[in-house]
C-alpha positions as a printed NumPy array, in Angstrom:
array([[-215.461, -120.313, -148.425],
       [-212.2  , -122.244, -148.095],
       [-210.176, -122.401, -144.892],
       [-207.695, -119.711, -145.895],
       [-210.432, -117.213, -146.687],
       [-212.306, -118.177, -143.526],
       [-209.214, -117.502, -141.386],
       [-208.693, -114.169, -143.148],
       [-212.323, -113.21 , -142.519],
       [-212.292, -114.235, -138.844],
       [-209.043, -112.426, -138.073],
       [-210.271, -109.306, -139.843],
       [-213.674, -109.318, -138.122],
       [-212.539, -110.093, -134.58 ],
       [-208.975, -108.707, -134.45 ],
       [-208.893, -106.107, -137.266],
       [-205.928, -108.059, -138.647],
       [-205.793, -107.827, -142.435],
       [-203.805, -110.759, -143.843],
       [-205.101, -110.723, -147.397],
       [-201.651, -109.77 , -148.635],
       [-199.95 , -112.915, -147.306],
       [-199.362, -115.455, -150.07 ],
       [-201.719, -118.446, -149.969],
       [-198.882, -120.971, -149.77 ],
       [-197.234, -119.098, -146.89 ],
       [-200.529, -118.707, -145.038],
       [-201.325, -122.387, -145.475],
       [-197.95 , -123.403, -144.013],
       [-198.394, -121.159, -141.   ],
       [-201.923, -122.419, -140.341],
       [-200.805, -126.058, -140.603],
       [-197.908, -125.445, -138.232],
       [-200.201, -123.64 , -135.81 ],
       [-202.678, -126.516, -135.822],
       [-199.94 , -129.059, -135.072],
       [-198.521, -127.016, -132.202],
       [-201.995, -126.406, -130.791],
       [-203.14 , -130.049, -131.136],
       [-206.104, -128.984, -133.282],
       [-207.48 , -131.982, -135.115],
       [-209.056, -130.49 , -138.214],
       [-209.937, -127.254, -139.95 ],
       [-213.496, -127.174, -138.645],
       [-212.191, -127.292, -135.06 ],
       [-209.719, -124.509, -135.884],
       [-212.36 , -122.187, -137.323],
       [-214.813, -122.826, -134.494],
       [-212.091, -122.142, -131.934],
       [-211.   , -118.918, -133.608],
       [-214.579, -117.635, -133.619],
       [-215.179, -118.217, -129.916],
       [-211.775, -118.01 , -128.196],
       [-209.86 , -114.691, -127.989],
       [-206.823, -116.473, -126.509],
       [-206.625, -118.792, -129.514],
       [-206.888, -115.804, -131.844],
       [-204.05 , -114.106, -129.964],
       [-201.857, -117.17 , -130.481],
       [-202.859, -117.218, -134.144],
       [-201.692, -113.592, -134.485],
       [-198.281, -114.692, -133.214],
       [-198.233, -117.517, -135.763],
       [-199.218, -115.262, -138.653],
       [-196.85 , -112.412, -137.787],
       [-193.653, -114.369, -137.278],
       [-190.983, -112.166, -135.709],
       [-187.435, -113.33 , -136.365],
       [-184.983, -110.538, -135.757],
       [-181.709, -109.552, -134.164],
       [-179.865, -106.337, -133.389],
       [-177.536, -105.254, -136.24 ],
       [-178.902, -108.028, -138.457],
       [-176.675, -108.099, -141.558],
       [-174.111, -105.852, -139.88 ],
       [-172.433, -104.85 , -143.157],
       [-175.667, -103.167, -144.305],
       [-175.847, -101.139, -141.088],
       [-172.219, -100.069, -141.527],
       [-172.989,  -98.988, -145.098],
       [-175.991,  -97.005, -143.867],
       [-173.899,  -95.249, -141.217],
       [-171.022,  -94.384, -143.539],
       [-172.718,  -93.657, -146.87 ],
       [-176.266,  -92.475, -146.201],
       [-176.697,  -91.043, -142.698],
       [-174.081,  -88.263, -143.031],
       [-176.229,  -86.479, -145.633],
       [-179.33 ,  -86.43 , -143.443],
       [-178.418,  -83.614, -141.075],
       [-178.196,  -83.493, -137.291],
       [-181.755,  -84.641, -136.475],
       [-182.826,  -87.719, -138.431],
       [-186.487,  -88.683, -138.751],
       [-186.832,  -92.465, -139.039],
       [-189.528,  -95.123, -139.277],
       [-188.967,  -98.787, -138.438],
       [-191.899, -100.319, -140.336],
       [-192.548, -103.831, -139.091],
       [-190.379, -103.351, -136.009],
       [-191.113, -106.728, -134.41 ],
       [-189.427, -106.834, -130.987],
       [-187.493, -103.619, -131.528],
       [-184.082, -104.858, -132.664],
       [-184.26 , -102.884, -135.904],
       [-185.333,  -99.676, -134.172],
       [-182.538,  -99.914, -131.624],
       [-180.063, -100.59 , -134.438],
       [-181.266,  -97.372, -136.108],
       [-180.791,  -95.465, -132.868],
       [-177.275,  -96.859, -132.44 ],
       [-175.995,  -95.981, -135.923],
       [-177.377,  -92.447, -135.616],
       [-175.773,  -91.967, -132.2  ],
       [-172.479,  -93.328, -133.503],
       [-172.624,  -90.611, -136.184],
       [-173.311,  -87.886, -133.635],
       [-176.887,  -87.481, -134.859],
       [-180.138,  -87.222, -132.932],
       [-182.621,  -89.914, -133.927],
       [-186.385,  -89.362, -133.899],
       [-187.715,  -92.882, -134.462],
       [-191.222,  -94.222, -134.875],
       [-191.289,  -98.023, -134.618],
       [-194.465,  -99.897, -135.541],
       [-195.693, -103.473, -135.7  ],
       [-199.014, -105.255, -135.936],
       [-198.245, -107.558, -132.978],
       [-198.804, -105.873, -129.602],
       [-196.893, -108.529, -127.667],
       [-193.826, -107.972, -129.826],
       [-194.113, -104.249, -129.15 ],
       [-194.379, -104.894, -125.422],
       [-191.076, -106.767, -125.578],
       [-189.573, -103.996, -127.712],
       [-190.348, -101.397, -125.055],
       [-188.445, -103.461, -122.475],
       [-185.348, -103.54 , -124.69 ],
       [-184.09 , -106.874, -123.362],
       [-182.374, -109.323, -125.706],
       [-180.711, -112.712, -125.521],
       [-177.037, -113.197, -126.327],
       [-178.071, -114.86 , -129.578],
       [-180.076, -111.78 , -130.606],
       [-176.894, -109.696, -130.201],
       [-174.603, -112.087, -132.082],
       [-174.003, -109.646, -134.951],
       [-173.398, -106.606, -132.76 ],
       [-169.704, -105.583, -132.712],
       [-168.142, -106.069, -129.296],
       [-167.431, -102.369, -128.767],
       [-170.989, -101.403, -129.713],
       [-172.464, -103.999, -127.371],
       [-170.294, -102.751, -124.491],
       [-171.334,  -99.156, -125.163],
       [-175.095,  -99.581, -125.528],
       [-176.061, -102.755, -123.618],
       [-175.737, -103.934, -120.02 ],
       [-175.706, -107.605, -119.124],
       [-178.434, -108.7  , -116.698],
       [-178.474, -112.417, -115.885],
       [-178.943, -114.143, -119.259],
       [-180.125, -111.047, -121.099],
       [-178.692, -107.793, -122.404],
       [-180.56 , -104.566, -121.659],
       [-180.447, -101.624, -124.049],
       [-179.217,  -98.232, -122.818],
       [-182.148,  -96.024, -121.652],
       [-180.953,  -93.138, -123.851],
       [-181.71 ,  -95.257, -126.916],
       [-185.169,  -96.167, -125.618],
       [-186.031,  -92.496, -125.185],
       [-185.45 ,  -91.82 , -128.872],
       [-188.073,  -94.355, -129.999],
       [-191.882,  -94.283, -129.98 ],
       [-193.416,  -97.744, -130.321],
       [-196.952,  -98.043, -131.724],
       [-199.263, -100.699, -133.12 ],
       [-199.825, -100.315, -136.855],
       [-200.985, -102.468, -139.775],
       [-198.694, -101.82 , -142.741],
       [-201.139, -103.238, -145.263],
       [-204.411, -101.791, -144.024],
       [-203.467,  -98.397, -142.564],
       [-201.914,  -95.217, -144.012],
       [-198.269,  -94.422, -143.323],
       [-197.582,  -93.156, -139.795],
       [-196.115,  -89.908, -141.068],
       [-194.372,  -88.21 , -143.969],
       [-191.05 ,  -86.735, -145.017],
       [-189.   ,  -89.413, -143.293],
       [-185.249,  -89.288, -143.822],
       [-185.04 ,  -93.057, -143.446],
       [-187.577,  -95.882, -143.537],
       [-186.408,  -99.396, -142.666],
       [-188.776, -102.179, -143.716],
       [-186.613, -105.272, -143.763],
       [-187.586, -108.913, -144.318],
       [-191.27 , -108.053, -144.091],
       [-192.643, -108.118, -147.639],
       [-191.136, -111.49 , -148.557],
       [-194.296, -113.1  , -147.175],
       [-196.672, -110.79 , -149.083],
       [-198.264, -111.244, -152.475],
       [-196.772, -109.289, -155.381],
       [-199.736, -106.886, -155.339],
       [-199.367, -106.274, -151.579],
       [-195.637, -105.681, -152.01 ],
       [-196.256, -103.07 , -154.704],
       [-198.875, -101.306, -152.585],
       [-196.642, -101.227, -149.532],
       [-193.569,  -99.999, -151.397],
       [-195.684,  -97.259, -152.975],
       [-196.851,  -96.22 , -149.501],
       [-193.32 ,  -96.206, -148.103],
       [-191.905,  -94.254, -151.042],
       [-194.6  ,  -91.609, -150.594],
       [-193.667,  -91.249, -146.92 ],
       [-190.029,  -90.385, -147.705],
       [-188.814,  -86.848, -148.195],
       [-186.993,  -86.164, -151.484],
       [-183.55 ,  -87.635, -150.941],
       [-184.85 ,  -89.943, -148.224],
       [-183.706,  -93.566, -148.026],
       [-185.676,  -96.825, -148.051],
       [-183.74 ,  -99.673, -146.378],
       [-185.059, -103.159, -147.174],
       [-183.922, -106.742, -146.603],
       [-180.943, -108.122, -148.487],
       [-183.068, -110.747, -150.24 ],
       [-185.817, -108.276, -151.16 ],
       [-186.259, -105.905, -154.077],
       [-188.599, -103.085, -155.072],
       [-190.378, -103.851, -158.338],
       [-190.117, -101.011, -160.865],
       [-188.609,  -98.517, -158.401],
       [-188.508,  -95.767, -161.028],
       [-192.312,  -95.694, -161.105],
       [-192.241,  -94.858, -157.394],
       [-189.641,  -92.142, -157.78 ],
       [-186.943,  -94.342, -156.258],
       [-183.381,  -94.806, -157.446],
       [-181.486,  -97.997, -156.741],
       [-178.284,  -97.225, -154.89 ],
       [-176.115,  -99.806, -153.184],
       [-178.303, -102.771, -152.284],
       [-180.383, -102.901, -150.157],
       [-180.927,  -99.126, -150.29 ],
       [-183.241,  -97.042, -152.476],
       [-183.248,  -93.244, -152.516],
       [-186.254,  -91.093, -153.376],
       [-185.36 ,  -88.8  , -156.232],
       [-184.999,  -85.112, -155.408],
       [-187.123,  -84.049, -158.393],
       [-190.104,  -86.181, -157.311],
       [-192.583,  -84.011, -155.42 ],
       [-195.313,  -86.578, -154.811],
       [-195.916,  -90.282, -155.279],
       [-199.423,  -91.585, -155.868],
       [-200.786,  -93.795, -153.098]])
């Protein structure tokens, strides 16, 4: 068994973390970087440490589930969502932030819904518990709010020392939960909006197809899948999805079910 497969096996056995969908080249880069930062001399030392040391495995989870995010990331896409897609979703909007990281995406969803006078019911999930713990706090650096328009920041965030704290009304609209996108079923069904942005770019083509199939099946007819600007859904028609304005896909109204 090579090192990549050994790491996959150890993380699955001890942490229930399924990383088979991460591309080999990407996984190899993350492992190498982790070894350098952790002053681990060779692969044998790495594997032995992962088997015996829960703290090392926890740090490895952080390395394998890199969380780079910011509130209103790619602000033009959020404006397009608010103006073109949210108005057709009714007063109460059921949303899923899939791969929520530290919560910036989920809070962005809550903001655009509130700006439209809608009530958001948001489920936000991630595989990394420590990221979720930070998400619940709703505290962000100035850099993480760089793309937030000044009026939006003033309305929904309060400055506290060197951080900005999200308005409690937004926090109350979000349920944060640990969830493995690749290994577990969808967290619900008939979502009006699913945001899964800049997540699948690290996955193999097969894992991407499986995940997009799962997300499409969790949308209601007419529901919207919101992905990263550099991402695409392969063969969306086979999933009952129509390409609208990038990066948005809409589940066709005449599609009753999507195979999972």
